[in-house]
matplotlib code that plots the C-alpha trace (Angstrom):
import matplotlib.pyplot as plt

x = [-98.4, -94.7, -93.4, -90.2, -88.2, -86.4, -83.5, -80.1, -77.7, -79.0, -79.7, -78.9, -82.2, -84.7, -87.6, -86.9, -87.0, -90.3, -91.8, -90.8, -92.1, -95.3, -95.7, -95.2, -98.0, -96.5, -98.2, -95.6, -95.6, -93.2, -92.3, -90.8, -94.2, -96.0, -93.5, -94.1, -97.8, -97.1, -95.9, -99.5, -100.7, -101.5, -99.9, -96.7, -96.5, -97.2, -94.3, -92.0, -93.1, -92.5, -88.9, -88.2, -90.5, -94.1, -93.5, -91.5, -94.4, -95.1, -94.6, -95.4, -94.6, -91.4, -90.1, -91.1, -89.5, -86.3, -86.1, -86.7, -84.0, -81.6, -82.4, -82.0, -79.0, -76.9, -77.5, -77.4, -79.8, -82.4, -82.0, -82.7, -85.6, -87.3, -86.7, -88.4, -91.2, -92.0, -90.8, -93.4, -96.3, -94.9, -94.5, -98.0, -99.5, -97.7, -98.9, -102.4, -101.9, -100.5, -103.6, -105.6, -103.0, -102.4, -99.9, -96.4, -95.7, -92.7, -92.1, -89.4, -87.8, -84.5, -83.9, -84.9, -81.9, -81.3, -84.8, -84.9, -86.1, -89.8, -90.7, -93.2, -90.4, -89.8, -86.7, -84.6, -83.3, -80.4, -79.9, -76.2, -74.3, -70.9, -70.6, -69.9, -73.0, -75.2, -73.9, -74.6, -78.1, -78.9, -78.0, -81.8, -82.4, -79.8, -77.7, -73.9, -71.6, -71.4, -75.1, -75.3, -72.5, -74.4, -77.5, -75.6, -73.2, -75.5, -76.5, -75.3, -72.3, -73.4, -71.1, -73.0, -76.4, -75.3, -74.4, -77.9, -79.7, -81.0, -80.3, -78.0, -78.5, -75.6, -76.7, -73.5, -74.9, -77.6, -81.2, -82.2, -79.8, -81.1, -84.7, -83.6, -82.1, -85.3, -87.4, -85.1, -85.4, -89.1, -89.8, -87.9, -90.0, -93.2, -92.3, -91.4, -94.8, -96.6, -94.6, -95.6, -99.3, -99.0, -100.2, -98.0]
y = [85.5, 84.9, 81.4, 80.8, 77.6, 76.5, 74.1, 73.6, 71.3, 68.2, 69.1, 72.8, 74.0, 74.3, 73.1, 76.0, 78.5, 77.0, 77.2, 80.8, 81.9, 80.1, 82.0, 85.2, 84.3, 82.1, 79.1, 76.3, 73.2, 70.4, 68.5, 65.6, 65.1, 65.3, 62.7, 60.4, 60.5, 59.4, 56.0, 55.4, 55.4, 51.9, 52.5, 53.7, 50.7, 48.4, 49.7, 49.6, 46.1, 44.9, 46.0, 45.2, 42.3, 41.8, 41.9, 45.1, 47.1, 44.7, 46.2, 49.6, 52.9, 53.5, 50.1, 50.7, 54.2, 52.9, 50.2, 52.9, 55.0, 52.1, 51.4, 55.0, 56.1, 53.0, 52.4, 55.0, 53.1, 52.8, 56.5, 57.3, 54.8, 56.4, 60.0, 59.1, 57.3, 60.1, 63.4, 64.0, 63.0, 65.2, 68.3, 67.8, 67.5, 70.7, 72.5, 71.5, 73.1, 76.2, 76.7, 77.4, 79.4, 83.1, 85.5, 84.2, 80.6, 78.6, 75.2, 73.3, 71.1, 69.4, 68.2, 71.4, 71.7, 67.9, 67.4, 70.6, 74.0, 74.4, 77.5, 78.6, 79.1, 82.9, 82.8, 80.3, 80.4, 78.1, 77.0, 76.4, 75.0, 73.4, 69.6, 69.9, 72.0, 69.7, 66.6, 68.4, 69.2, 65.7, 63.8, 63.7, 61.9, 59.3, 60.6, 60.9, 62.6, 59.3, 59.2, 62.8, 62.1, 59.0, 61.1, 63.8, 61.8, 61.6, 65.3, 68.2, 70.0, 72.5, 75.1, 74.8, 75.0, 78.1, 79.9, 79.1, 80.5, 84.0, 84.1, 82.0, 81.8, 80.5, 78.6, 79.0, 80.2, 79.5, 78.6, 82.2, 83.6, 81.3, 82.3, 86.0, 85.4, 83.7, 86.7, 89.2, 87.5, 86.8, 90.6, 91.1, 88.3, 89.8, 93.1, 91.5, 89.7, 93.0, 94.7, 92.0, 92.8, 96.5, 98.3, 101.1]
z = [13.3, 14.0, 14.1, 15.9, 15.4, 18.6, 18.4, 19.9, 21.6, 23.4, 27.0, 26.6, 28.1, 25.2, 27.5, 29.9, 27.0, 25.9, 29.4, 29.9, 26.5, 27.1, 30.3, 28.3, 26.0, 23.2, 21.9, 22.2, 20.0, 21.0, 17.8, 19.9, 21.6, 18.2, 16.8, 19.8, 19.1, 15.6, 17.1, 18.2, 14.6, 13.4, 10.0, 11.5, 13.9, 11.0, 8.9, 11.9, 12.9, 9.3, 9.7, 13.4, 14.1, 15.1, 18.8, 18.8, 20.3, 23.1, 26.6, 28.0, 26.3, 28.3, 27.2, 23.6, 23.4, 25.0, 22.2, 19.6, 21.0, 21.0, 17.3, 16.0, 18.0, 17.3, 13.6, 10.9, 8.6, 11.3, 12.0, 8.4, 8.4, 11.4, 10.0, 6.8, 8.6, 11.1, 9.7, 7.0, 9.3, 12.2, 10.0, 8.6, 12.1, 13.2, 10.1, 11.1, 14.6, 13.0, 10.9, 14.0, 15.9, 16.2, 17.9, 18.3, 18.0, 19.3, 17.6, 19.5, 16.8, 17.9, 14.3, 12.6, 10.3, 9.9, 8.5, 6.6, 7.8, 7.0, 5.0, 7.7, 10.2, 10.4, 12.6, 14.5, 18.1, 19.0, 22.6, 23.2, 26.2, 26.8, 27.0, 30.8, 31.4, 29.4, 31.2, 34.5, 33.4, 32.2, 35.4, 36.2, 32.9, 33.6, 30.7, 31.0, 28.5, 26.6, 26.1, 25.0, 22.4, 21.2, 20.6, 18.8, 16.7, 13.6, 13.8, 11.8, 13.5, 16.1, 14.4, 11.2, 12.9, 14.9, 11.6, 10.2, 13.3, 13.9, 17.6, 19.7, 23.5, 25.6, 28.7, 30.8, 34.2, 36.7, 36.0, 37.0, 34.4, 31.7, 32.4, 32.3, 28.9, 27.8, 28.9, 27.3, 23.9, 24.5, 24.7, 21.4, 19.7, 21.1, 19.6, 16.3, 16.2, 16.9, 14.2, 11.7, 12.4, 12.0, 8.9, 7.5]

ax = plt.figure().add_subplot(projection="3d")
ax.plot(x, y, z, "-o")
ax.set_aspect("equal")
plt.show()
């Protein structure tokens, strides 16, 4: 089994890479989705409510997650609190999925380096894009350049994370070009997984 950690700049196109690689046969695990599910756990809600107030989780999921984002992206202490609350449970849940997986696995982890690279990650792919490109791509999310900066301000520098990655893909062209880059690296990763299964 080959486990690939996928991370990168906010809005650089990680989801597209995951989609293409899934179409090529990879098992894709979205750490953000796993973490969002952690908020449904009574124990997690209890600890958060003790800090933020008993009515914090009132309203629909969209409202609640908007309030969580406001907390963690505007206050460093709240960011640390949520990281400590969710990270261990999220990693444990992913490890549970991996125990039943085979072939090549892609784990999309936006905070892979910030929270500490797990030992089961065999290699890391970093999705990179200019600030202008990312702002353009995130119009549909309602994010402008200021919102992207707000979400990145507490992260490790992209230069440092790029140095720690095994592959860096630059998303500087069209969607078709980005998908082509995804497939090119996908074939390399498939061969690497096959090699890891070979007996010599």
